[in-house]
Every structure is written in C-alpha cells, then in structure tokens.
N, C-alpha and C positions, 0 to 999 in steps of 0.2 A: 025825385025833386031834391035838389041840393039844399042842405041845411047846415048852418054854422051855429052851434050852441055854445054860448059863453057861460062861465061860472067863476066865482071867486071874488067878485066885487064886494064893496061894503064901506063901512066907516072905520077910519083908523086915525090915530093921533099922529101929530108931527113926529117924524123920525121912525115911524113904524114901518111894517112890511105887509105886503099882500101879494098873493100869487093868482094871476088870472089863467084860466084854461079855456081852450076852444077846441071843440070836436067838429070836424067836417064829416058829414055823412051824405049818402045818396050817390047817384051816378056821376061821380066827379073824377075825371081822368086828366092827366097832363098838368098836375099842379106844378107851377114854376116857383111861386113864392107864397109864403104865409106870413102874416104880420099883424100888427096892432096899430090902430089909429085912435086918436082921442079928440073929443070936442068939448073944450071948456065952455062954461056958461057965457053966452053972448059972443062966442068966437067961432072961427071956422075949424073944420076938421083938419087935423094935422097928423103926419106920420110920427109914430113913436119909435117903432123898430120893426124890421122884417128880417126874414131868413130864407135863403134859397134852399132848394132841394139838396144842393151840394153842401149846405151848411155855412154859406157866406152870410154874415150878419151886417146889419146897417142900423145905426141909432141916430135919433135926433140929438143934437148937441146938449140939449137941456136935460137929457136922461143918462148920458154917458157916464159910466162908473157907478151908477145907482141901479139901473134896470138891466136885466139879462133875459134875452129871448132864447128859447130852445124849442125843439120839435121832435116828434116821433113820426117819421115819414110812413112807416108801415101802418100806423093807425090814423094817419091824417090828424094829428094833434099838434097844437102849438101852445106854448106857455109863455107867460111874461112874469118874471119874478121882479117885484118892485120893492126896493129897499130905500131907506132914508127918505121917506116920502115927505113932500113939502105941500103947503096949501095950494100952490100953483099947479100941482099934479091933479087937483080936483077936476074931474071931467067924466063924460061918458066914454068908455073905452069900447072900441069896435074891433072885432076880429075881421080880418080881410084875407081872402085867398085869390090869387091870380092864377088863371089857367091859360096855358098856351096850347092850342090845338089847331084847328083850321082857322081860328081867329083868337082874339084875346078876350077873355071873360073875367069879370070881377064879381066876387060873391062877398056878402057882408053878413055879419051876425046882427043880432037885435040890439046889442049894446049892454054894457054892464057899468053901473054907476060906481065910481070911486070917489069918496069924499074924505079929504084930509082935514082934520079939525085941529085948531090950536088949543 
C-alpha cells in the first residue's frame, strides 16, 4: 500500500521559516512528479510547487522567491523549504505524487497544518 507521510508543519510568526518533508513508501514505481499543494481555510486546494524526476521545478507565483522544493529520488523524499512566511500562507499542505505507468495515478498525503501568525 502506497503511503505519503508528511512532517514539519506547525505555527510560525510572520517572516519565519518552516521545512516540510514527505516520504513516499510502499509499492510505488514510475514516479513522474512530486510536489506540494495547499488548501487555505475556506478555499480550494492549489498547487504550491512541484518537481519532476529530472529536477524541473514549478512554483505558484505567490511563493516564487520564498519557497524552494527539492527531492531525493533514491529515497522518494520531497521537501519544501518555506521562508519569509506570510499570513496568507496559512493552510493545510498536502504532499502529492504523480505516477505514470500503464495509467496516471495520484497519491496524496494526509496533510500538514501550517499557521503563520502576526
């Protein structure tokens, strides 16, 4: 059974930093992209950043220059370094893995709460 386990969320003051980690385990083969989405209170889930197996990264405009995504392909790990945090970054952050094999599969973590306080 494929599992994505996130860690590193929490409460931080404006301007602070947090680092999220996600470990994918289980019979998972053909990972194409790993990334992070977030869902602010009362809003829809949105892409924050993702990274392909080849290392190509993609960021939401709202986090460019503040967040950095990285991965360890050998260990199926993905990280999100979040700096200069703002109140609008408050959300539940979800790890996401896209697998391309005979079909396209999406796996999600359970979510990690990030709260930025003033």
